[in-house]
C-alpha positions, 0 to 999 in steps of 0.5 A: 611394083618392086619387091623388097625382102628384108630379114631383120636379125634381131626380130627374125621377121621375114618382110616382103613388101610388094608395093611402091611404099617404102619399108620405113613407113610400113615396118614400124606399123607392123612392129607396133601391131605385134607389140600391142597384141603380144606376138613373139617375134623371135623364133623358139622351140615351138615355132622355129621359123620366122614370122612372115609379113607380106604387104601387097597392093589391091587392084580395086579402086574401092579402098577395100582392105583385106588380110589373111593369116596363115599357119603352114602346119602346127609349128609354123611358119606363120604368115600375115598378109595385108593389102594396102588399099588405093586411095581413090575418093576415100579419106586417107586417114580412114583408110590408114586407120582401117589398114592398122585395124586389119593388121592388128586383127591378123596379128591376133590370129598369129598370136593364136597360132603361136599359142597353139604351137606352144601347146595351149588349147585354142578354139578354132572351129569352122563347123557348127558341130563336130558331126555337122558339115554346115560351116559357121558364118565367118564373123561368128567363128570363135577365132574371128570373135577373139581377133575382133575383141583384141582390136577393141581391147588394143584401141581402148588401151591406146586411148586410155594411155596404157599402150603407146600409139603409132600415130606418127607412122600412120600419119606418114603413111597417110601422107604417102598415100595422099601424095601417090593419089595426087601423082596418079593421072585421072582415069577420065578424059578432061573435056575443054 
């Protein structure tokens, strides 16, 4: 797998692509996600470091997509990692749509980190009470509910026409994933 690091001066994104997918297919999707959520791509006094976006490739053949947003300290740098799935036996358009939803979800976490760096009170709670050591289920944490609500809001605004869609970029990624799936040799022996 090739590693390309692209630093765009106008938006100050540190881009790391650890897949064989070209940057020209992935970068527009992440820019669209950041624009839809409202992530500030330029550094400022509150968070002087760049936003890091890292796309890796999953090893599992299950088509599982995962993401991770990290804040290294209160003022950054902020990092967003998303796993590009392998298209084995899954509908490629569904995989690409889920990849886009995970990217929106992680950008919503980055927006929360940026708000916290600017001094806005954002509720990040992992425990059921301040005195309890019992952790809240992951999906029930306030930051996860906020991110899921952001994904639903963005989808509703795109379907209503209030936000631009990135369908062409998603279809291009789906075509690339499908062509990669067809180029890959089968894992089973062909019996004649």
